[in-house]
Phi, psi and omega in degrees: 000132183266142177245087182223182179053066178070037177061031178268122176275100187297319179303307182295317181297321179299313182288326176294324177295317177299317179296319180296318178297312181299322178295313182294322179302320185285327189236327180228066187300332181289344181259008187296339178300331177296319179294318180291330175296317177298319179294319179298315180297320178295318178297320179300315178294320178298324176294321177298321182273000181060034175259356181227136180231154181272127179209107184279146182246152182299323178296319179295321178298321180292320176297318178296321178297322178297319178296320179296330175296320176295321178297314179298323180296339179294338178292345182245009184286148173258354185225087187297326180293318178295317179297320179296320178296319178298315180297325178293313180299319189269009174303336178304327180299337182250323184288314182294314176301322179293317178301315182282352173286343172273095190264139179283151174286332179280162183286135178284132182251116184287340184302322182300301181294330179294318176297317178300316179294318180297317178297320179296316178297318179298314181294320177298324178293318179297315176301319179296321178294318176298320178297319180296320178297321179293323177294317180297325181298326182267333186256333183060024177249101190298306187295312182295327183291332186250028177221167176056220185291343181290337181251008179241134177278347175237179176303134183307324181296320181286317178300314183293325178295314179295317180294322178298315178293325178297319176300313181297319183289322177293320176296323177300316178295325176296315181294327178280357179058041177290139184304130178093355182246016180256358183268184182290340181298322180293323177295321177297317178297314182299315181295314181298316182291321177297320177298317179297323178296316179293324178290336180292340178064024175277098189296327179297316180294318181295316179295320179297317178298318179295321178295317178297316179299317180295320179298314182290327175294316179296319179297318179298316179297319181295316180294331176282358177061035173264078191297320182297324179289323179297314180294318180298317181297318181296320183288322187261001182301314181303320179291323177296318180297315179298320179296315181298320179287337185273340184281341175267120187308315183295317179291327178300318178297318180297315180296315180297317178298319179295317179298316181295314181297317182292318180296319177295323179293316184292329179297313180205089183305318182296314179295322180297314183293315185277341184262000180246085177239017178223135173048057180286138173281172180299320179292321179294320178299315180300314181297320178295311183293322177297317182296310181291331178292317178298318179297317180295318180293321179298325179284336182227071185299337179260014174093158180259353180105152182297128178084000183260357187303311184298323179298313183288323176294323178299317179298318181289324178295321176296321181298326181264005175088012178267072187291326181292317179290337185278350185298133177260140176273191183293341178264013181060040179239143176271169186292323184239136173274181183298347183058034176197115186294327180294318176293322180301312179292320181299314180294317187283315187249352177078194185300318183297315180297316181291326177296316179298316181295312181295323180292325178295321177293319180297315179297322179294316178298321180297318177297319180299316180290318182292328179265358182056039176266090185290337178292321177295317179297317178301315182298315182293318178291329174298317178297312182301314183295315179294327180292342177289335186241348179217153172274078192294338183255020177269338176258150182298326180301313180294317181297310183297315182299305186291318182290321177301309185287325177297312181297317179298315182289330174294316177298316178300316183293317187272359179247351182242355182241109183301327182298322180297314182294325181293330179275007175058040176290332179292000000 
C-alpha cells in the first residue's frame, strides 16, 4: 500500500468508500451520493498516484447503452417532467459503470463493502423494529404491527432484496474463511436477517430463498452421490414447498389467495380482468397489470417512449373497465406499475431496450461462471427473479443497489482471475 499524495492511503480509502456506499444503500439510500463522492475523490487521487487505470467492460457498456435508450425515448415523451425524473433516477446506469471503469492496480477486497452492507441492513432492521413498536403502540395489533411495511423503513421488496444479498455475501465470506467471519456473530446476523426477511412478507424474496436453499440441498445430495434421494427430492420439492408455505397461517392465506386468483384468471381471463373492479387483492392487481402491460407492449413493440408508460396503461385499463386502477394523479402516474421490470422496460423502450437489458444480464452471468464468482451469479438471479414480480429498477434504491454491486463484483471477477482476462471479457 502506498502512502503518497498528502499521506492518503489510496487502497484503504478506496475500500472504505465502497463500504460507506454499501452501508448507505442499505439504510440511508437518499444519502448515497455522499458515498459516491468519496469514491470519486479516491479515484481522482489514485489517478494522480498512477494506482488506478481506466478500463471499460462490456457489461458497463451495455448499462450505459440502456441509459442512452432512455435518453432516446425522451424524444417521444408526452410528459417531460416525468421523463426528466426518470433520467435522474437512472443516471446510475451511466455514472456507476464509468466510476468502476477506473480500476485499481491493487486487489479489490470484498470484505469491506460486505461488512458495510451488513451493518446497514442491521441498522435498517433496528429502525424497522422501532417503527413496528410505534405502530403497535397505536394499533395494539401485534402480528400486523411487526410484519410487512410496518417493520421496514423502505418498501419490503427492496429491503428484502438487499437483506437477501447481505445474507448470501456474509455466508460467502464464511465459506472463504475470511478473518472475523468464522465466529458465532456471523450466525447471529444470518439468523436475525432471515427472520427480518420473513417478517417483511416480501413473497418474491421468501420464495427465492426457499428455491436457493432447495438448490443447494439438491446439489449437496448429488455430490454425496445419493442418487435416489436426489431424484426423490426433485420430484417431491413442489409439494414440500407448498407444505412449508401452508403451515404458517399468514403464508397459508397468501398461497390460498394466489391459487384462487390464478384459477379464476385461467378459467376466463377476459371476464376476470373486466369483472374485477372493486377491492382487488395484490395478486389480482398483478394479474390485471400483467395482462394490460402485455397488450400495451404488443400494440407498441418499439416502445411508447420514456415517461409515457402510465399514460398508455391508463388507456388500456379504461378499455377493460378498470377505472379505479386507471386514475392518473397530478404527475400523470397511475397507482400501480406493471409489477414486472421486463414488461416495464419493454413497454417504455421496446424490443431494443429489452434486448440491451437482457444481454447485460447474460454477459454478467457469463463473467460470473467463467470467474466462478458465485456471489455475482446469485445477485443477478436475485435481480431476475424479483423483476418477475416487481419493477425493481423503477426506484432509485433498486437501481443503485443492483448496479453498484453488479459493477463491483464484475470488477472483482475480471481483475483477480487470469482466465477471465485471457478470454478478453473486458
